[in-house]
N, C-alpha and C positions, 0 to 999 in steps of 0.2 A: 401143210400148215394154216389152219384155222387162225384167223384172229377174230377175238370178238369187242366191240366196245360200249360196252356195259355204263347205263345212265339210272338214276333216279330221279325224278322229279318233286321225289319227296323228302330233300338228302336234309339232314343226314339219316340216309340207311341204306344198309347192304345189300336190297333188294330191287334190282333193277326191271324197270317200268319198259323200256326200251334196250333190245338187245341188238347192234350193228355187225355183221358178220363180214368179213372181206378174206378173201382166199385169190391167189394167184394160179395160174393155169396158162395152159398154151392158149396163144391168141388165134387170130385167123387166117393170119398169113406164116411163112415158114418163117420159122426161126422168132417171130414175136411173140414176146408176154403179154398176156392179159390180165387183168385184175377184175374183180366182181363183189360189188358189193350190195348185201340184201338188209330187209327190218327197216329202209331209213326213214324214216319219220315225214310220212307224208306222201313218199316215191311210190309206183306203182310199179310193183314187179321188180327188178336193180337194175344198177348203176352199173354197165360195167363197158371196158372197151381197153386199150392198149395201154400199158403202162405209160408212164411219160408224159402222160397227156392230161389234157385238163378235162375235163368231162360232166355235163351238164343236163342234169334228166329230174322234171317236175319241181324247178327252183333250187335243184341243188348241189351244189358244184362239188367234185370229189378230184382225186389228186392220188397217185400212187406212184413210189420210185426214188430217185436219188437228190437231195438235196445238199448244196454247201454249206459245211459247217459251219452255224452260227457264231462262235464260241471262238473269240482270241483267248491266246493263252501263249506267255513269252515261258515256255521252258526253262531256258536256258540261263535268262535272268534271273528267276524264281531259285535255282540250283547255286547260281553267283551270289543271290542277296542273302541264302541263307548261310551259305559260308563265308563272305567276308562279312557280314555284319552290316552292309551297304545294298542301300537299293540298286538294283542294277539293271530296272527291267528297260528296253527300248521297242516302240511302236514299231518296230520294222519288222521282227521276227515275232513269228507266229507259229507257236509248234503244231497246229489242227490247220494250216494249212492245206492247201489237197487232200484233204480228206471229206468226205462224206457222209452223212445220212439216210437211211433208208428211214421213209414215212407211211403214212397214210395219213390222210388229209382230209377233211370235210368239213365244208361249209355249210349249215342248214339254218335258215330263218327260225328266230326264237321264236315265233308265232306257233311253231309246228308244237311245242314242250307248252304245259299246263298256261302259266302268266308269266308274266316279264318280271315281275317281281319273285315269282317261283324258286328259291335255293334248288341247283340243280347238282348231283353230285355226277363223276365220271372215273370212271377207271377201266382197266383193260386186262384179257385174258390169253395168254398163245398156247392151243394146243396141237399137237397128230390128230391126225381123224386118216383114217381108213377109205377114203372118198364117200363118204355119208355126210348127213349133217348132222 
């Protein structure tokens, strides 16, 4: 899969001035998986390394991998509240507990974009690719 993070420095517009590409592949060690970010503003070449690792290059921090699910929801309490007509939520029941999200995270200094007052637009695209860019 090829993941693209598209950024417009002249929002609102649907034309990205910045296209960051990310993909996963075998790492340098047997059984290890790696990630590669390309097209990151102000970074020479690519940011690459093992998943589940904080990667730092040219002032940009990147990470890809699993993250704890950040949301809390008492599904049982929701269902009971709906059927009984009374609030039945408990803060000790979390339907999402033990679940994870997979994410690509980048921390890019804002001065890499036009100016601090310029609106930015972000969207993402995923696609299959046959080994080509």
